[in-house]
N, C-alpha and C positions, 0 to 999 in steps of 0.2 A: 910581288906576284911573280915577276921574272926570275928572281932568285929561287923561289920555291920550285918553279917549273924546271930550271936547270938542274937542280938537285935530283929531281925525279928522273930526268933523262939519264943522268949519270948513274943512278942506282939501277936503272933498267939495263944499261949497257953492261954494267958489272955482272948482273945476274945472267945476261945473255952469254957473256964470255965464259962464265963459270959453267953454264949448261953445255956449251960447246966442248969444254975441256974434260967433260965426264961422259962422253958418248959411250964408253965401254961399261960404265957402271949402271946400276939400276936407276930407273927414273924415280926421283924422290916423290913421296906422297904429296898430293895436293892438300894443303892445310884445310881443315874443315872451316866452313863459314860459321862464325859464331851465331847462335840463335838469338832472336830478339829478346831483350830483357823484359819480362812481364811487368805491366804497370803496377803501381803500388795500390794496395787495397784502401778504399776510403769508405767511410760511413756517413750517410746523410740522413737528416730527419726532415719531415714535412708535416704540416697541419692543414686540416680542412674542416668544414662544418658538416657534421652528420645530422641524423634525425634527433638524437637526444642531446647532442652537444659536440664538443671538439672530437675529431678522430685524428690519429697520427699514424705515420708510417716511418719505419726505419729501413733505409735502403743501403745495401752493400754493393759497391761497384769495384771492378778491377778494370782500369782503363775505361773504355766506353761500354763495357759489358756489365749489365745488372745481374748479379749472381744470387742475391737473396733479398727478399722483402718480408718484413713482418708488419702487422697492422694491429692497432689497439683502438677500442672505442668503448670505454667502460659504461657509457650511458645509452648505448644502442639497445633497442628492444630485442630480447632473446627470441630467436626464431624468425624475426622479421629483418632486422638490420644485421644480425650476426652472420648470416650466410655470406654477405659481402666481405666481412672481415676474414672469413675463413677461405673464401675462394679467390678473391682478387689478387692477393700476393703472388700466387703461382702464375696467374695470367700476366701480371706485370713482368715477371722474370721471363716468361715464354715470349712475350712481345718485345722484350728489352725496351719498354716504353710505357708511358702513362696512357697511351691511346688504346684503350680496351673497351669492350662493351660492358654496360651495367649488368648487375645480377638481377634477374627477373624477381620482382616482389621486394627488392631492397634498393629501389632507385635512389632515394635520398642519401643513404649511407654510401652507396657506390659512388655517387657524384662527389661526396665529401672526400672519399679515399682517392679518387682520380685527381681531385684538386690538390690533395696532400702530396701525391706523387709529383705533380708539376711544381709544387712549392719546394719540394726537396731538390729536384733536378735543376730548376731555374727560378730561384726565389725572387730575382729582380723582375721577371715577367709575370710571376704569380706570387705576389706578396702575401704574407700573413701578419696581422689581420688583413682580410680582403679590403682593398680600397674601392669603395663604391664610387663609380663614375657618376657625376651629375648628369642627369638626362637633359638633353637639349630638345625640349618638346617642340614638335612641329606646330606651325601656326594653324589655327582653326578659323576658317572663313565661312561666312554664310550671309545671305541677304535677309533672312528672317530667323530669329532665334526664339524658341519657346522653352520654358522651364516647367518640368513636371515632377511631382513627388507622388510616389505610390507606396502602399503598404499591403502586405498579404499576411494575415494572421492564421495560425493553425495550432491546434492542440495535438499532442503526441502521447501515445501510450507506450511506455518503455524508455530505454531498453530493459526489458525483463523486470524482475522483482528482486528485492534484497534478500539477505539470508534469513530474514524473519518472514518472508513471503509477502511483504508489503510492496505493492506496485510502485514503480517509478513513473512519474508523469513529467511532462514539460510543456511550456508555452513557447511558440516560435513565431517571431514577427520578422519578415523580410522587408527591408526599407530600401527603396530605389529613388535616387535623385538623378534626373536625366535632363540633358539639354538636347533638344530636337531642332532640326532646321525646318523650313517651311514645307518641305516634302515629307516630313516625318522621319527623316533619317537621323540616327543618333550621332550627335557631335561629341558628347562627353557623357560618361556613365559612371555612377558611383553607387555600388550596392553594399549594404551593411546588414547586419542581422542581430536581433536580440533573442537569445535563447536562455530561458530560465527554467530550472528543473527543481523537483522536490529534492531536499538535501540528502536523500538516500542514494542519489546518483553518485557513482564512485569515481567519476572523472575529476581530476584536479582542475581548479580554475573556473568551474561552471558556476554562474550566478544561481543563487538559491531563492526559493520562496516556499515557506512552510504552510501557506494558507493564511486565512485571516485570524487575528487574535480571537480566542474563544473556541477555536476548532480543534484544540488539543496539541498543536505543534505537529512535527513530522519526524519520522526516523531519520537519523543523520549518520552518514559514514564519514566521520571527521578526518581520518587519515587515509582515505581512499584505498582501503585494502579489501574492499568487497564484503566487509563485515560491519554491521550496525553498531555504533558506539553509544547510542542512547537516543533521546528524543529532544528536539529543539525546544527552547523555552516558549511557553504559550503566553507571550506578553506583547504589549504594544511596543516595548523597547526593542524586542527582537524583530518585530515586523518592520519598524522604521530602519533598523540597522541593516537588515537584509536588502531592502530595496535601494537604500543609498549606496550599496556596494555593487549594484548591477553595472555591467559593462557590455558594450556590443562586441561582436566577434572581432572587428577590426581593433577595438581598444584592447582586447586581450592579446593582440599582437603575435609575436613569434612564439610565445608560450603555448598558443593554441594550435597544436599540430594535429594533422589528420591525413591519413593516406600518404601520398608521396611528398607532401610539404606542409605548409600552414594553410588555414582557411583563407587568410588574406591573399597569399600569393596565388592560390588557385582561383579566387574570385577575380583578381587582377587579370589573369590570363583569359578568363571568360569575357571580361569587359573589353579587352583588346580585340577579341573575336567579334564582338557585337557592334563595336563602333563602325559607323557607316551603313548599318542595316536599319530597316524600318522594323517596327514591332511585328508586322506580319512576316517579314523575312526571318526574324528571330524565332518566331513560333514554328515556321516551316523548318528551320534548321534543327530546332529541338525535336520535332516529330520525325525528321529523317535520320538524324545522326545520334540519337540517344536511345537507350534501352526502354522499351515499353514497360519493362518490369520494375526498374529502379531509377530511371531518369539520368543515368550516368552515360557519358559518351561511349559509343561502341568501340571495341578493341578487337584486334585480331586474336584468334585462339580462344574465344569464349566457349565455355562448356555448356552454356544454355543454348538449346536448339534454336529458339526464336531469335535470340541476339545474334547467333552465328549466321542464320539465314539472312537477317537484315543487313549484317555487315558484308556478307559475301555478295549481295546484290549491288553493292556500291561500285562505282568506277574506281580505277587506280588513282585518279586525281583526288577523288573523295577520300579514299583510304590514306593517301599521303597527307591530306589536310588534317584528318583525324589523328594520325600518328603524331603530327606536330602539336595538336591541341593537348593530347593525353600525356605528352612529356611534362606538361605543366599543370594540367587540371583533369582530375578524374572524379571529383565529387559530384553528387547529384544536383541537378538543376530543379528538380521537383520530386520530393519524397516527404516522408513524415517530419523531416527536419524543417521544411519550409518550401514554399513555391516561389522561386526566384523569377520565373517567367511571368507569373501572375502579377508580381509587384511591378515589373517593368511595364506590363500592359496597363496597370492602374495608373502609373506615372504618365503614360501617354494620354490616357483618358482625362487626366487632371491638368494637362498642360495649359499654360497661359502665355500669351505673347509678351515679350520684353521690349521696352523702348530704350535700348542701349546702343552704343557705338562700339564699345570694346570692353573686354574684361581680361585681366591677366590670370586670375585664379578662381577656382570654384571650390567651395567647402561645404561639408555636411556635418552637423553636430547634433547630439542628443543630450538631454538632461533628464534625470529620473527623480521623482519626488513622491514619497508616500504621504497619505493624508489620513488623519484621524478625524472623522466627522464628515459632513456636518451633523452633529448631534446623535440622537438615538431614535429608534422607532417607538411605536406606542407600546411595545412589549419590553422596552428598556434595553434592546439589543443595539449596540453601536453600529454606526455606518462607517465604512472605510473605503478608501479609493487608492488607485495607482495612477500616477500622472507622468506622461512622457511628452516632452516638447522636442520637436524636430525643426531644425533650422537649415534651410538651403540658401546659400549666400554666394554671390559673385563679387569679387573684389578687383579694384584697379591696382596699378603698380605701386601706389602709395598706401595700399591697405584699406582704401575707402570702399564702402558698400556701394555697388552700382545696381544691384538687384537683390532682393531678399524675399523669401517665401517661408513663413513659419506656420506649422500645423501642430496639432496636439492630440494625443490619445488619452482620454480619461476613462477609466474603468472602475466601477463602484460595486459594492455589495448590492444585491437586488432589493434590499429594503430601503434604498435611496428612493425618494418619492418623485424625483424629476422625470418627466416624460422624455424618452429618447436616449437616456443614459445607457451606454454599454455595461453589461453585467458580467460578474464572475462570482460563482457561488463557492469557490474552493475546489479542491481536487476530489475526484470520486473516492468515496470512503470516509469523507470528513463530515457527512451528514447533511449537506446542502446548507441553505441559508434562508432566513426570513425574507419574504417576498411581498412587496407592495405592488400588486399587479395593475391596479387602476389608478395609482399615484394620488391616493386620497389621504395619505399620511396614516393609513391603517394597514397593518399586516394582514395579508389574505391567506397565508400559509407558508409552507417551506418549498423551495425548489427541489426538484427530483435529484436524489443522490445517485446519479447514473453516469455512465460513460457518454451516453447519447447527449445528455444535457451539457456535460463538460465540453464536448466538441462543438455543439451548436452555439453555445454562448460565445466561444472564442471566434468562430467563423463569422459571427454577426457583428463583431466590433467595427465601429466606424470612427474616424478622426472627427475633430470638431468642424473642420471644413466640409467633410463629407456629410455631416449632419445638416449643414447648410442653413437655410432661412428658418428652419424649425427650431434651431438652437438659439434662443433669444436670451439676452442677459443685459441688465442695466438699460442703457439708452438705445441699444440696437442688438445686433447679433454678434457672436464671438468673431465670426469671419470679418464682419465690417469693422469691428474695433481693431482687430489685428492688422487689417489693411491700413487703418489710420496710423498705427504705430510704425508700420513698415515705411510709409511715406516720410515720417520724421527721421528715420534712420538712414535713408538714402543720402550718400555724400559724406557720411561720418565714418571714421575708423571705429574699431571695436572699443578702443580706449575712450574715444569721445562718446560713444553710446553709453559706456559704463559711467562716465562722468555726468552725462545727461541724466541718467537714472539716479545717481547719488544726489544730484542737485535739485531735480525737479519732481521727485516722487516722495511719498511719505515713507519715513523710516519704519513706520508701524505696519503698513500693509502693501507697500509697493505700488500704490495707485498714484496717478499724476495729481499734483497739488491743485487745489481749487480755492477760489476766494470764499470766505465765509465758513471755513472749517471750525468746528467746535472743539477739536483736539488742540490743546495748547501748543504742543511741539509742531504740529503741522501748520498751525496759524503763524507761529514765529518764523518758520522756514519760508513760508509763502511771503510774509510781509517783508522779509529781507531782500526779496527780488526786485529788480528794476522794473519800471513800467513796461519796457520793451519785452522783458522776459515774461511778465504777467500776461501781456497780450498774446505772446506765442503760446503760452499754456492754455489760455482761453480758447485759442484756435484748436489745439490738440484735444482738449476735453469736450469739444463740441462733437467729436466723433469717437473718442476712445477714453474710457474711464476705468477699464478693468485693470487688475494688477499685472505688473510685469514680473513679479516674483513674490509668490506667497505659497500657501499649502497646495494650491492648484497646479503649480509648476513654475520653474525658473526659466523664463524666456531669455533673459540676459545671459545666463550660463550656457544655454544651447547655442546662442549666437557666438559667444566666445569659443566654444568647442568647434564650430564650423570654421572659424578663422584658423585655429590651431591645426585643423585637419585639412587645410586647403591644398589643392594641387594646381600646379601651373598649367594653364591651357592656352594662353595667348590667343584669345578669341577676338576676332574683329568682324564687325557687322557692316556690310557694304550699304 
């Protein structure tokens, strides 16, 4: 260091002397300061998740300056997501950053592109594929815990008709599984929905129902191009196949997109909003903060005069809350697709106290089963039914059941002669169905082939628990028998429940084994049991003899689904 310094001083002295020796000559020009060398150009790429799939950006940078951005999203919807692809690249360049506002009407695509920019600029902090952080759920504490299950059923006309002018119809059932505290406040909320449409509905992934066998099938748009490709087969095989493929909206998952995201993500956002509220507070929230026209949350800038007036009357705090909600959820809470608020209300009205100390997870599961029969009416027209089993289950940290509530919806053709059975006559235009009005095993006529009958039938549907003491079967009511099985399942894992079912029920009809069976296989299976096991079964069959899995419904499968769908809640009861 000292050597370098002395050399510099020497050089300075020489230059100074030289300058003094040339006082009569022109002052030499001061050498120009060399300009900074421009940074090298680099190209970066990044990926994000758009509405239709992956979106990518290519970013050109010189030093710290973004000079050019291009965006691609081949699966984004034309006219919906594409404005973001067209407009955001210039905004990134102008801001020299990924921190820009989303394009109105193209929120999901915009967010995907913004993430893609961040992935390109800082892939360590913004990796692709996105690494989902495991949520650390907060503990839920309560002195009293009640479990409620509610359902709201609704028929829908539309959307529109197909290119053959045949109307589209659908059936919508909203399902709400809710944990309440002693004051009625929601501790945990899980909402799902079953939507089933005529097969001429052009949306991909929609569960189908063509009506009952013998009603002629229904127009089908097989490739979802808004053009009818033919008519579904009018067979029992097609009836069985359609129903067995049904899925809830949560089961349809990320493939079921609507509006700004998926149905599941939007419903999750509403659930977060409603936790901590009572049902009355939820209803008040709905009345105050959603459109009277379509049940969607109010937003700034509405062109509807009533919505605008309702929004403008809110406080700044209310508007900020709504802006936060509508970044994640804009779908309706009550329209022709289904009444979510009514389902939560129904869950509250059906709530029952739980005698538990803790639960790590809550799960909700559904199983679907079509049924041919029982038999035919006196005019030789077959009876058919649709069966849905709903399982609401709480599990401990070992996966053991600490509380369980099973319900079922069975809907039959109106020629079924049992009193109190919910009916469905098929879709309007299919001719109605034979009707045994006084349940005397003789057909009294045909149901009306009208829109009014379609709507009224669906709105009157009740689950087996809602049908209550009037729904008797075998040794008692369905409700009492299901309660008996639920007591057996407490403390067991799902695997142990499945093992119990395999060991202790008939392979022929899913009923609990009993002494004295005339069926050779049932008798052999029962006789192989120990005395202790036979005593246990005698205790079970004193209160429950109905099947756990037959054409009426698969209860075991629904419980399995509830386990697979479970969410961590870390509930502790003081």
